VEXDREN-2710 file (C-alpha; in Angstrom, 1 decimal):
% VEXDREN-2710
k/r/px/py/pz
1/UNK/60.5/155.4/42.6
2/UNK/62.0/158.7/43.7
3/UNK/58.6/160.5/43.3
4/UNK/56.8/157.9/45.3
5/UNK/59.2/158.3/48.2
6/UNK/58.6/162.0/48.3
7/UNK/54.8/161.9/47.7
8/UNK/53.8/159.4/50.5
9/UNK/55.4/161.3/53.4
10/UNK/54.0/164.5/52.0
11/UNK/50.5/163.1/52.0
12/UNK/51.0/161.7/55.5
13/UNK/52.2/165.1/56.7
14/UNK/49.3/166.9/55.1
15/UNK/46.8/164.6/56.8
16/UNK/48.4/164.8/60.1
17/UNK/48.6/168.6/60.1
18/UNK/44.9/168.8/59.3
19/UNK/43.9/166.8/62.4
20/UNK/41.6/169.0/64.5
21/UNK/40.9/169.6/68.1
22/UNK/37.2/170.3/68.8
23/UNK/35.6/171.6/71.9
24/UNK/32.2/170.7/73.4
25/UNK/30.2/172.7/76.0
26/UNK/26.7/172.2/77.3
27/UNK/26.2/175.9/76.7
28/UNK/27.7/175.8/73.2
29/UNK/25.9/175.5/69.8
30/UNK/26.2/172.9/67.0
31/UNK/26.1/175.8/64.6
32/UNK/29.6/176.9/65.9
33/UNK/32.8/175.6/64.3
34/UNK/33.9/173.9/67.6
35/UNK/37.5/175.0/67.3
36/UNK/37.7/176.9/70.5
37/UNK/36.0/177.0/73.9
38/UNK/34.2/180.2/72.9
39/UNK/32.9/178.4/69.7
40/UNK/32.3/175.0/71.2
41/UNK/29.7/172.5/69.9
42/UNK/26.8/171.7/72.2
43/UNK/26.4/167.9/71.9
44/UNK/28.7/164.9/72.0
45/UNK/26.8/163.1/69.3
46/UNK/27.3/166.0/66.9
47/UNK/31.1/166.0/67.3
48/UNK/31.2/162.2/67.3
49/UNK/29.7/162.3/63.8
50/UNK/32.3/164.8/62.7
51/UNK/35.6/163.5/63.8
52/UNK/38.2/161.6/61.8
53/UNK/41.4/159.7/62.6
54/UNK/43.8/162.0/64.4
55/UNK/41.2/164.3/65.8
56/UNK/40.7/165.2/69.5
57/UNK/37.7/166.3/71.4
58/UNK/37.9/168.3/74.6
59/UNK/34.7/168.3/76.6
60/UNK/34.1/171.1/79.0
61/UNK/32.5/170.7/82.4
62/UNK/28.8/170.2/82.2
63/UNK/26.0/167.7/81.9
64/UNK/25.5/165.7/78.7
65/UNK/23.6/162.9/76.9
66/UNK/25.8/160.1/75.8
67/UNK/27.0/159.4/72.2
68/UNK/27.1/156.5/69.7
69/UNK/30.5/156.4/67.9
70/UNK/31.3/154.4/64.8
71/UNK/34.4/156.1/63.3
72/UNK/37.8/154.5/63.8
73/UNK/41.2/156.1/64.3
74/UNK/44.4/154.3/63.5
75/UNK/47.3/153.0/65.6
76/UNK/49.2/156.2/64.8
77/UNK/46.3/158.6/64.7
78/UNK/43.9/157.8/67.5
79/UNK/40.5/159.6/68.0
80/UNK/40.6/161.0/71.5
81/UNK/37.6/162.1/73.6
82/UNK/39.0/163.9/76.7
83/UNK/36.7/165.1/79.4
84/UNK/37.7/167.9/81.7
85/UNK/36.8/167.6/85.4
86/UNK/33.1/168.0/86.0
87/UNK/31.9/166.3/82.8
88/UNK/28.8/164.1/83.6
89/UNK/26.8/161.9/81.3
90/UNK/23.5/161.0/82.9
91/UNK/21.4/160.0/80.0
92/UNK/22.0/157.4/77.2
93/UNK/22.9/158.0/73.6
94/UNK/20.0/158.1/71.2
95/UNK/20.7/154.7/69.7
96/UNK/21.3/152.3/72.6
97/UNK/20.7/152.3/76.3
98/UNK/24.4/153.0/77.0
99/UNK/26.1/156.2/77.9
100/UNK/29.1/156.1/75.6
101/UNK/29.0/153.4/72.9
102/UNK/31.9/152.5/70.6
103/UNK/30.3/150.4/67.8
104/UNK/33.0/148.9/65.5
105/UNK/35.2/152.0/66.3
106/UNK/38.8/151.0/66.7
107/UNK/41.8/153.1/68.1
108/UNK/39.6/155.4/70.1
109/UNK/40.4/156.8/73.6
110/UNK/37.7/157.6/76.1
111/UNK/39.3/159.6/78.9
112/UNK/37.9/161.2/82.0
113/UNK/34.1/160.9/81.7
114/UNK/31.7/160.4/84.6
115/UNK/28.7/158.3/83.4
116/UNK/26.0/157.8/86.0
117/UNK/22.6/156.2/86.1
118/UNK/22.1/155.1/82.4
119/UNK/19.9/152.1/81.7
120/UNK/22.6/149.7/80.5
121/UNK/26.4/150.2/80.4
122/UNK/28.2/153.4/81.3
123/UNK/30.8/152.8/78.6
124/UNK/30.4/150.0/75.9
125/UNK/33.1/149.0/73.3
126/UNK/32.3/146.2/70.8
127/UNK/33.7/144.7/67.6
128/UNK/36.9/146.7/67.5
129/UNK/40.5/146.8/68.5
130/UNK/43.0/149.1/70.2
131/UNK/40.5/151.0/72.3
132/UNK/41.7/152.8/75.5
133/UNK/39.2/153.4/78.3
134/UNK/40.9/155.4/81.1
135/UNK/40.3/157.7/84.0
136/UNK/36.5/157.3/83.9
137/UNK/33.9/156.9/86.6
138/UNK/30.8/154.8/86.0
139/UNK/28.4/154.7/88.9
140/UNK/24.9/153.3/89.5
141/UNK/24.4/152.2/85.9
142/UNK/21.7/149.7/85.1
143/UNK/23.7/146.6/84.2
144/UNK/27.5/147.3/83.8
145/UNK/30.0/150.1/84.5
146/UNK/32.2/149.1/81.5
147/UNK/31.2/146.4/78.9
148/UNK/33.2/145.1/76.0
149/UNK/32.5/142.5/73.4
150/UNK/34.9/141.2/70.7
151/UNK/37.1/144.1/71.6
152/UNK/40.7/143.0/70.9
153/UNK/43.9/144.5/72.5
154/UNK/41.9/146.9/74.7
155/UNK/43.3/148.8/77.7
156/UNK/40.9/149.5/80.6
157/UNK/42.8/151.4/83.3
158/UNK/42.4/153.9/86.1
159/UNK/38.6/153.7/86.1
160/UNK/36.2/153.6/89.0
161/UNK/33.2/151.3/88.3
162/UNK/30.7/151.2/91.2
163/UNK/27.2/150.1/92.2
164/UNK/26.1/148.5/88.9
165/UNK/22.5/147.6/89.6
166/UNK/22.2/144.2/87.9
167/UNK/25.7/142.9/87.1
168/UNK/29.4/143.8/87.0
169/UNK/31.8/146.7/87.4
170/UNK/33.8/145.7/84.4
171/UNK/32.7/143.0/81.9
172/UNK/35.2/141.9/79.3
173/UNK/33.2/139.5/77.2
174/UNK/33.2/137.4/74.0
175/UNK/36.1/136.0/72.1
176/UNK/38.8/138.6/72.3
177/UNK/42.5/138.5/73.4
178/UNK/45.2/140.6/74.9
179/UNK/43.2/142.8/77.2
180/UNK/44.9/144.9/79.9
181/UNK/42.7/145.6/82.9
182/UNK/44.7/147.5/85.5
183/UNK/44.6/150.1/88.2
184/UNK/40.8/150.1/88.4
185/UNK/38.6/150.4/91.5
186/UNK/35.5/148.2/91.4
187/UNK/33.2/148.4/94.4
188/UNK/29.6/147.9/95.4
189/UNK/28.5/146.1/92.2
190/UNK/25.7/143.6/92.3
191/UNK/27.8/140.7/90.9
192/UNK/31.5/140.7/89.9
193/UNK/34.1/143.4/90.3
194/UNK/35.8/142.3/87.0
195/UNK/34.1/139.6/84.9
196/UNK/35.8/137.9/81.9
197/UNK/33.6/135.6/79.8
198/UNK/34.5/134.0/76.5
199/UNK/30.8/133.5/75.7
200/UNK/31.2/130.8/72.9
201/UNK/27.5/130.8/72.1
202/UNK/27.9/134.3/70.5
203/UNK/30.6/133.2/68.1
204/UNK/34.4/132.9/68.0
205/UNK/36.4/130.4/70.0
206/UNK/35.0/131.4/73.3
207/UNK/38.5/131.9/74.8
208/UNK/40.1/135.0/76.2
209/UNK/43.8/134.6/76.1
210/UNK/46.9/136.7/77.2
211/UNK/44.9/138.9/79.6
212/UNK/46.8/141.0/82.1
213/UNK/44.7/141.8/85.1
214/UNK/46.7/143.8/87.7
215/UNK/46.8/146.4/90.4
216/UNK/43.0/146.6/90.7
217/UNK/41.2/147.2/94.0
218/UNK/38.0/145.3/94.3
219/UNK/35.7/145.4/97.3
220/UNK/32.1/145.1/98.5
221/UNK/30.9/143.3/95.4
222/UNK/29.0/140.1/94.9
223/UNK/25.7/140.3/96.8
224/UNK/24.1/138.9/93.7
225/UNK/26.9/136.3/93.1
226/UNK/30.0/136.0/90.9
227/UNK/33.6/136.8/92.0
228/UNK/35.8/139.7/92.7
229/UNK/37.7/138.5/89.5
230/UNK/35.7/136.0/87.4
231/UNK/37.5/134.0/84.6
232/UNK/35.2/131.9/82.4
233/UNK/37.3/130.5/79.5
234/UNK/40.3/132.7/80.3
235/UNK/43.6/131.1/79.4
236/UNK/47.4/131.8/79.6
237/UNK/46.7/135.0/81.4
238/UNK/48.3/136.8/84.4
239/UNK/46.3/138.0/87.5
240/UNK/48.7/139.8/89.8
241/UNK/49.0/142.6/92.4
242/UNK/45.2/142.8/93.0
243/UNK/43.6/143.7/96.3
244/UNK/40.2/142.1/97.0
245/UNK/38.3/142.4/100.2
246/UNK/34.8/142.1/101.6
247/UNK/33.4/140.5/98.4
248/UNK/30.4/138.5/99.3
249/UNK/30.7/135.8/96.6
250/UNK/34.1/134.3/95.5
251/UNK/37.5/135.9/95.4
252/UNK/39.1/134.8/92.1
253/UNK/37.4/132.0/90.1
254/UNK/38.8/130.0/87.2
255/UNK/36.1/127.9/85.5
256/UNK/34.1/127.2/82.4
257/UNK/30.3/127.8/81.9
258/UNK/29.9/130.0/78.8
259/UNK/33.6/129.9/77.8
260/UNK/34.8/127.8/74.9
261/UNK/37.2/125.9/77.1
262/UNK/38.3/125.7/80.8
263/UNK/40.3/128.5/82.4
264/UNK/43.8/126.9/82.1
265/UNK/47.4/127.9/82.0
266/UNK/47.0/131.0/84.1
267/UNK/49.3/132.6/86.7
268/UNK/47.8/133.9/90.0
269/UNK/50.6/135.8/91.8
270/UNK/51.0/138.4/94.5
271/UNK/47.3/139.0/95.2
272/UNK/45.8/139.9/98.5
273/UNK/42.3/138.5/99.1
274/UNK/40.3/138.7/102.3
275/UNK/36.9/137.0/102.2
276/UNK/34.2/138.0/104.7
277/UNK/32.1/135.5/106.7
278/UNK/29.4/135.4/104.1
279/UNK/31.9/135.0/101.2
280/UNK/32.9/131.9/99.2
281/UNK/36.4/130.6/98.6
282/UNK/39.3/133.0/98.1
283/UNK/40.4/131.0/95.1
284/UNK/38.1/128.7/93.2
285/UNK/39.4/126.5/90.4
286/UNK/36.9/124.2/88.7
287/UNK/35.5/122.5/85.5
288/UNK/38.8/121.1/84.3
289/UNK/40.8/124.3/84.5
290/UNK/44.2/122.7/84.5
291/UNK/47.9/123.8/84.6
292/UNK/47.3/126.9/86.7
293/UNK/50.2/128.3/88.9
294/UNK/49.5/130.1/92.2
295/UNK/52.2/131.7/94.3
296/UNK/53.0/134.6/96.6
297/UNK/49.3/135.3/97.4
298/UNK/47.5/136.0/100.7
299/UNK/44.2/134.1/100.7
300/UNK/42.2/134.6/103.9
301/UNK/38.6/133.7/104.7
302/UNK/36.6/134.3/107.8
303/UNK/33.9/131.9/106.7
304/UNK/33.5/129.0/109.1
305/UNK/33.5/126.3/106.4
306/UNK/35.0/127.8/103.2
307/UNK/38.6/128.8/103.1
308/UNK/41.6/129.7/101.0
309/UNK/41.8/127.4/97.9
310/UNK/39.2/125.1/96.4
311/UNK/40.2/122.9/93.4
312/UNK/38.0/120.2/92.0
313/UNK/39.4/116.9/90.9
314/UNK/39.2/117.7/87.2
315/UNK/41.4/120.8/87.7
316/UNK/44.2/119.2/89.8
317/UNK/46.4/118.1/86.8
318/UNK/49.2/120.6/86.5
319/UNK/48.0/122.7/89.5
320/UNK/51.0/124.2/91.2
321/UNK/50.7/126.3/94.4
322/UNK/53.3/127.5/96.9
323/UNK/54.5/130.4/99.1
324/UNK/51.0/131.5/99.9
325/UNK/49.6/132.7/103.2
326/UNK/46.4/130.9/104.0
327/UNK/43.5/130.1/106.3
328/UNK/43.6/126.6/107.6
329/UNK/40.8/125.4/105.3
330/UNK/41.4/124.0/101.9
331/UNK/39.5/121.7/99.5
332/UNK/40.5/119.3/96.7
333/UNK/36.9/118.3/95.8
334/UNK/35.5/121.6/94.6
335/UNK/34.5/122.9/98.0
336/UNK/32.2/120.0/99.0
337/UNK/34.5/119.3/102.0
338/UNK/37.4/121.1/103.6
339/UNK/40.7/120.0/105.1
340/UNK/43.6/121.5/107.0
341/UNK/46.7/122.9/105.3
342/UNK/48.7/119.9/106.6
343/UNK/46.2/117.5/105.0
344/UNK/46.2/119.5/101.8
345/UNK/50.0/119.4/101.6
346/UNK/50.0/115.6/102.2
347/UNK/47.2/114.9/99.6
348/UNK/48.1/117.3/96.8
349/UNK/51.8/117.9/97.4
350/UNK/51.1/121.6/97.0
351/UNK/51.9/124.6/99.2
352/UNK/54.9/123.0/101.0
353/UNK/56.3/126.4/101.9
354/UNK/52.9/128.1/102.5
355/UNK/51.9/129.1/106.0
356/UNK/48.8/130.0/108.1
357/UNK/48.3/133.6/109.4
358/UNK/45.5/135.9/110.5
359/UNK/45.1/139.5/109.2
360/UNK/46.0/141.2/112.4
361/UNK/49.5/139.6/112.2
362/UNK/49.9/140.6/108.6
363/UNK/48.5/144.1/107.9
364/UNK/48.9/147.6/109.3
365/UNK/45.2/148.3/110.0
366/UNK/42.5/145.8/109.0
367/UNK/39.6/147.8/110.4
368/UNK/40.6/150.7/108.2
369/UNK/41.2/148.4/105.2
370/UNK/44.9/149.3/105.2
371/UNK/46.5/146.1/103.9
372/UNK/50.1/147.3/103.7
373/UNK/52.4/144.8/105.5
374/UNK/53.5/145.2/109.1
375/UNK/57.2/145.3/109.7
376/UNK/57.1/141.9/111.3
377/UNK/54.6/140.3/109.0
378/UNK/55.4/136.7/107.9
379/UNK/54.7/137.9/104.4
380/UNK/57.9/140.0/104.3
381/UNK/60.7/138.3/102.3
382/UNK/58.7/135.1/102.2
383/UNK/57.8/135.0/98.5
384/UNK/59.7/133.8/95.4
385/UNK/60.7/135.6/92.2
386/UNK/59.7/132.7/89.9
387/UNK/57.8/129.5/90.0
388/UNK/57.7/126.8/87.3
389/UNK/58.8/129.4/84.7
390/UNK/56.2/132.0/85.8
391/UNK/57.7/135.3/87.1
392/UNK/56.5/137.4/90.0
393/UNK/55.8/141.0/89.1
394/UNK/58.7/143.5/89.4
395/UNK/56.6/146.1/91.1
396/UNK/53.7/146.0/93.6
397/UNK/50.2/147.4/93.6
398/UNK/51.6/150.9/94.2
399/UNK/54.4/150.6/91.6
400/UNK/57.0/150.1/94.3
401/UNK/59.9/148.0/93.0
402/UNK/60.2/144.4/94.1
403/UNK/62.0/143.1/96.1
404/UNK/62.8/145.7/98.8
405/UNK/64.5/143.2/101.1
406/UNK/66.2/139.8/100.7
407/UNK/63.3/138.4/98.7
408/UNK/60.0/139.4/97.2
409/UNK/57.1/139.8/99.7
410/UNK/53.8/137.9/99.6
411/UNK/50.7/139.8/98.7
412/UNK/49.8/142.8/96.7
413/UNK/52.0/145.2/98.6
414/UNK/55.8/145.1/99.0
415/UNK/56.9/146.2/102.5
416/UNK/58.7/149.5/102.0
417/UNK/60.5/149.9/105.3
418/UNK/63.6/148.0/106.5
419/UNK/63.5/144.6/108.0
420/UNK/66.4/145.6/110.2
421/UNK/64.0/147.7/112.4
422/UNK/62.2/144.7/113.7
423/UNK/65.4/143.2/114.9
424/UNK/66.9/146.4/116.5
425/UNK/66.6/147.5/120.1
426/UNK/65.9/151.2/119.7
427/UNK/68.2/153.4/121.9
428/UNK/66.5/156.5/123.2
429/UNK/69.8/157.8/124.5
430/UNK/71.0/158.4/120.9
431/UNK/71.1/162.1/120.3
432/UNK/70.0/163.7/117.0
433/UNK/70.5/167.2/115.8
434/UNK/68.2/169.0/113.3
435/UNK/70.9/168.7/110.6
436/UNK/71.1/164.9/110.8
437/UNK/70.1/163.1/107.6
438/UNK/67.4/160.7/108.5
439/UNK/64.9/158.2/107.2
440/UNK/61.7/158.3/109.2
441/UNK/59.3/155.3/109.3
442/UNK/55.9/155.0/110.9
443/UNK/55.6/152.1/113.4
444/UNK/54.4/149.7/110.7
445/UNK/57.8/150.2/109.0
446/UNK/56.6/152.4/106.0
447/UNK/58.9/155.2/104.9
448/UNK/57.2/158.5/105.3
449/UNK/60.1/161.0/105.0
450/UNK/63.7/161.2/103.8
451/UNK/65.9/164.3/104.5
452/UNK/67.2/166.3/107.4
453/UNK/65.4/166.3/110.7
454/UNK/65.0/170.1/110.4
455/UNK/63.2/169.7/107.0
456/UNK/60.9/167.2/108.7
457/UNK/60.0/169.6/111.4
458/UNK/59.1/172.2/108.8
459/UNK/56.9/169.7/106.9
460/UNK/53.2/169.3/107.5
461/UNK/53.3/165.7/108.6
462/UNK/51.0/165.2/111.5
463/UNK/52.3/164.1/114.9
464/UNK/52.7/160.4/115.4
465/UNK/55.1/157.9/116.9
466/UNK/58.0/157.4/114.4
467/UNK/61.1/155.4/114.1
468/UNK/64.1/157.5/113.1
469/UNK/67.2/156.1/111.5
470/UNK/70.1/158.4/110.8
471/UNK/72.7/158.0/108.1
472/UNK/75.3/156.9/110.7
473/UNK/73.1/154.2/112.0
474/UNK/71.6/155.8/115.2
475/UNK/68.0/154.8/115.9
476/UNK/65.3/156.2/118.1
477/UNK/61.6/155.7/118.7
478/UNK/60.0/159.0/119.6
479/UNK/56.8/161.0/119.2
480/UNK/57.6/164.0/117.0
481/UNK/55.7/166.0/114.4
482/UNK/56.2/168.3/111.5
483/UNK/55.6/172.1/111.8
484/UNK/58.1/172.6/114.6
485/UNK/61.5/174.3/114.6
486/UNK/64.7/174.1/116.6
487/UNK/64.0/170.8/118.3
488/UNK/66.8/168.5/119.2
489/UNK/67.0/165.0/120.6
END
């Protein structure tokens, strides 16, 4: 027993120490040893065939063909492919029509690649678990930016997936659970920004459960149909702190077509969705998708008939909705007709504390797509921290803590100024010296500086109208700027 206790750690240490870091350069050679930049391999496929659990691959700036990878790492010894800035894959691997393909390869990290213009998926991950796809850019690929299938416990974060020609920015498909899809930007894709599809016809239970979809920015998608966030057979999942705007199909959809069951038991909280005049409903719930909870969202539509929330009759059981900011058009028959918020409240008993507002009264600058909250926005302090045992997120889209005021705010952004400003008559006779400790807000109420006024003058912040609040409570509204010295008010 004693020998075994010594031998196993020794074997583990020997294996760990012998993990390698390889380099790849488009000017390298596969006859090199790959162990330094000067002795880099030339192709991604060559190093993919070589690596084992615990190995890392650093890819130097250059243009490459993709690779087809089948070797798994482990939870403790991942295989990591890390691209330096300037790495571009613009042709597929030799086996499939994808750029990077993880085929049955678990515990692999794909970090920092730019994959453009390949025939099918920029990055594909199938029949595996524990994969991380992060910090990549997938643009103008034939079908998808990122595609997964039967890929359990995956993390897809900090990617930009744009202008997929046929379908979606990110497509999480087939029966797989526990995905985390966060901090991605999906824009200009033909169909969905993010599509989740249980796809029961391909095997498994056809249900995606325990998904976390958060802090994504999704815009200008859907000319070909779909939704900003599409959920077919998605259950018991959380969709929070996402910003969706100018998507030409639906905003968020909970439904069943190819899934193994309806999209039930989900929480839709603290999202900001603005639908254009050619868009569909901001939130669409259908096909018997029951027991969904919806709160602290901004759902706006500029369509003349469609509006904020559409729920069909089969999906009304267990549907809970409140503390949302809405357009005055709702539907309880799957979008076949619409009604006012007052009629919706009377017929469904939902949204008793929800209100109607227009974007100009909510956001800093709609024309510039700045959806931070105004200081006097009705969204400020109007949300709730929990609802029917579902909790609101503790941070916002930009990772700012919630709440900042007396209560959590509605929408993807928490207001970061002080609500006291909107109720204060600013006194221009208050005198400030350069040594006063101040907090400086822009006129929307967002904090842009903390420190002494002298430090602010020496900063590079451009001239603008600011609200200044000193540590002793003095307030003033004045046009000032950084880069100046010896100014006093």
